[in-house]
ROMI-812729 format. One record per residue (C-alpha): residue number from 1; x, y, z. Coordinates in pm, whole numbers, padded with zeros to 5 digits. Layout:
<recs>
REC     n        u        v        w
REC   NUM        X        Y        Z
...
</recs>
This chain:
<recs>
REC     n        u        v        w
REC     1    01524    02129   -03179
REC     2    01167    02223   -03109
REC     3    00894    02230   -03385
REC     4    00768    02570   -03446
REC     5    00427    02633   -03568
REC     6    00518    02870   -03831
REC     7    00879    02790   -03888
REC     8    00898    02989   -04212
REC     9    00788    03312   -04071
REC    10    00956    03284   -03730
REC    11    01217    03551   -03644
REC    12    01469    03633   -03401
REC    13    01464    03964   -03231
REC    14    01799    04108   -03194
REC    15    01970    04281   -02902
REC    16    01918    04651   -03020
REC    17    01545    04610   -03035
REC    18    01537    04471   -02679
REC    19    01757    04770   -02545
REC    20    01506    05024   -02722
REC    21    01227    04829   -02549
REC    22    01393    04900   -02214
REC    23    01565    05251   -02270
REC    24    01370    05568   -02331
REC    25    01651    05777   -02405
REC    26    01555    05777   -02786
REC    27    01179    05810   -02744
REC    28    01074    05759   -03087
REC    29    01274    05425   -03104
REC    30    01149    05341   -02770
REC    31    00780    05383   -02841
REC    32    00824    05183   -03181
REC    33    00985    04886   -02983
REC    34    00739    04877   -02718
REC    35    00466    04850   -03014
REC    36    00683    04575   -03147
REC    37    00696    04413   -02816
REC    38    00292    04394   -02823
REC    39    00316    04215   -03139
REC    40    00546    03964   -02983
REC    41    00314    03921   -02680
REC    42    00027    03865   -02921
REC    43    00193    03613   -03148
REC    44    00478    03463   -02931
REC    45    00514    03155   -03181
REC    46    00634    03411   -03454
REC    47    00928    03553   -03233
REC    48    01229    03388   -03083
REC    49    01505    03535   -02866
REC    50    01866    03366   -02826
REC    51    02062    03333   -02502
REC    52    02331    03560   -02670
REC    53    02076    03833   -02698
REC    54    01980    03812   -02337
REC    55    02337    03823   -02250
REC    56    02422    04118   -02475
REC    57    02112    04298   -02341
REC    58    02253    04262   -01989
REC    59    02579    04384   -02079
REC    60    02454    04690   -02264
REC    61    02202    04779   -02005
REC    62    02425    04731   -01716
REC    63    02760    04883   -01891
REC    64    02610    05157   -02091
REC    65    02270    05229   -01965
REC    66    02351    05191   -01584
REC    67    02024    05005   -01527
REC    68    01931    04941   -01169
REC    69    01933    04557   -01055
REC    70    01534    04526   -00997
REC    71    01464    04687   -01326
REC    72    01697    04460   -01523
REC    73    01541    04177   -01360
REC    74    01191    04279   -01442
REC    75    01302    04325   -01810
REC    76    01464    03978   -01801
REC    77    01144    03826   -01685
REC    78    00940    03995   -01940
REC    79    01151    03902   -02224
REC    80    01162    03522   -02094
REC    81    00778    03539   -02079
REC    82    00711    03714   -02401
REC    83    00903    03471   -02638
REC    84    00793    03123   -02691
REC    85    01134    02987   -02751
REC    86    01503    03076   -02639
REC    87    01769    02937   -02884
REC    88    02100    02864   -02769
REC    89    02444    02869   -02925
REC    90    02666    02560   -02900
REC    91    03039    02518   -02897
REC    92    03036    02431   -03278
REC    93    02852    02742   -03329
REC    94    03121    02926   -03183
REC    95    03400    02745   -03381
REC    96    03202    02804   -03701
REC    97    03143    03182   -03612
REC    98    03520    03220   -03553
REC    99    03613    03075   -03897
REC   100    03373    03306   -04058
REC   101    03498    03598   -03865
REC   102    03878    03507   -03975
REC   103    03778    03423   -04314
REC   104    03528    03682   -04431
REC   105    03607    03972   -04181
REC   106    03258    03961   -04017
REC   107    03182    04086   -03666
REC   108    03207    03761   -03435
REC   109    02900    03829   -03246
REC   110    02695    03866   -03574
REC   111    02847    03565   -03717
REC   112    02772    03363   -03405
REC   113    02390    03483   -03408
REC   114    02370    03400   -03784
REC   115    02504    03053   -03730
REC   116    02293    02970   -03428
REC   117    02002    03095   -03649
REC   118    02096    02852   -03909
REC   119    02135    02568   -03702
REC   120    01782    02645   -03560
REC   121    01633    02709   -03899
REC   122    01539    03062   -03830
REC   123    01564    03283   -04122
REC   124    01444    03627   -04015
REC   125    01602    03875   -03783
REC   126    01421    04167   -03652
REC   127    01720    04436   -03605
REC   128    01796    04784   -03675
REC   129    02134    04679   -03804
REC   130    02038    04573   -04145
REC   131    02362    04596   -04303
REC   132    02540    04381   -04041
REC   133    02325    04078   -04147
REC   134    02346    04134   -04522
REC   135    02662    03921   -04541
REC   136    02496    03626   -04444
REC   137    02332    03391   -04695
REC   138    02083    03232   -04456
REC   139    01974    03562   -04288
REC   140    01694    03826   -04397
REC   141    01699    04125   -04181
REC   142    01393    04336   -04114
REC   143    01383    04664   -03924
REC   144    01057    04675   -03709
REC   145    01142    05040   -03611
REC   146    01094    05174   -03988
</recs>
């Protein structure tokens, strides 16, 4: 695991924020997400992204938003270059998330993200879905679009 400069302050940017950065359908959220991206670019050591977020971004943008190949590639490159670190889930994270999902009736993908964050010592997640992450003791959710 990589040592972060501000480990107590570092936060993961959730997929929905990435989608708003790329999709202008909801112009107000798009503009706020673009401003948030500027904060990320100015302070990359404070913001992380996970491989799961990149996967989900591609799935949403291809499936629901019908993004073009070249545009998707441009956003992917932008996100990879804007974040200082990409964190990865492990097979153990998947198993742990499965158990949480079965025992506590949480969403699997949220459980996987929360477990990956915990293992990487990341406490904050920047997301519009505040309520989805209230169930996890190790996660503090912040809505950067408010």
